[in-house]
N, C-alpha and C positions, 0 to 999 in steps of 0.2 A: 542659190537664193538672191532676190531682187529687191532693190529698194526702189519704190515707184512713187514718182511724185506727180501728181495730176491736179495742178491749181484749178480753181474753178474758172470756167470759160476757156480752158485750154482744148485745143483739138485732139491732141495726143499727149499720153502720160511719157515723163521722162523716165528710164528705166536704167538703173546701174546694175551691174552684177556685185553682188555683196559677198566677198569672201575675205573675212577678217585676216586671214594668214597672208594676204596679197597686197594689204595696204603698205605703203611705204613707211619707214621707221620716223620720219619727220611727221607723217599724217597720224600715226599711232600716238605719237607723243603729245601732238596737238589736241587729239581726242582726250587724252588724260587730262590734260592742262585744263581743257574746256569744262570737261564733266566732273573732275576731282576723283576720279576712279582710274585703278590700274587698268590695263587694256583688258586683261581676262574678265574683270568685272564689268566693264564697258560692254563686251559682247553680250553678256548675259543680260545686263540691263536693256540693250537694244532687243533681244528676243522678248523680254518680259514686257516692252511696250514703254520703257521710261521716256518720257517726252524730251527731256534735256539729251539724253544720248540719241535719240532719233533726230532731233534737231541738230546736234553736233555732227552726226554722220552725213545728213544732207548737205550741211556747211561745206564738208571736205569735198564731197561729189561736185557740188555747184562750184566750188572754188577752182577745180580742175578745170571746168568749162570757162570761168569767168574769174580770172586771177584777182581781179579788184574787189571781190565779193568780201563782205565783212560780215562777222558771225552776227551782229546786231541787225544785218538786213534780212537774215533768213527768220521767216515768220509764216506760218501755215496753219490753216484749219486741221483739226485732227483727221478728218476723213480725206484730206489731201495728200496723205503719205501713208504709206502702208508697205510691208513686207509681203512678198509672194514666194512661194517655193516653185522652182522651177519643174519641168515635166519629169526629169529624172529624179529630181527628190521627192516628188509626189508618187513615183511609181515604187521608190524604196519605202516609203510610208505604206503603200498598199500591201506590199509584201509582208511587212510586218504585222499589219493589221489583219491579213489572211490568218496568221498564225495565233496571234492574240487576242484578237476581238472576241468578246463573249458570243457563244454560239447564237443566241436569241437576238443578237444585234448585227452579226457579222455580215448579212446580206445587205441591210441597209448602209452600214459603214462602207462596204465595198462599192456599192451603187454610187454612193456620194463621192467617193474617191475617183471612181472612173469617169464620171461627170467633170470633177476638177481637172483631171489629167486631160480630159479632151480639149478642156478650154485654156489650159496652162500654156504659158510663153515657153516656146521651144528653145533648150539650152543648146547653143550650137557644139559645145564641147562634150555635152552629157556627163561630165565628171561630177560626181558630188563630194563637195569638201564640208567639214563640220563647221557649223555656224558659230562655234565658239572657239576662241583662241585659247589654248591651255597653258 
């Protein structure tokens, strides 16, 4: 999964691989402090679209590139930040949908997933990790 930041007027989006279990302990603790949630709840909030959780996550990734970045400096329009599944993750979703989607909707669901897979960012490692830290 990727956190994608595309501010208005930018030529290319910034993309960071979001693997909660790969964040450093200091980063996890900072996220907990900023959001007032334990890390497991934070990861669920990111997926649920919680604005504060996503802002805090963007802050962590921006701070890696620009150490002087302050949390108060991070502000974005809602449509400038999104989560994207990697190609490998979408392929996994497709496999599950092929087995579980209602028969009358299966063809449409799989066609949509095939389109998204074709357009998805290629994950160089191809390894799928859970988006929630347990």
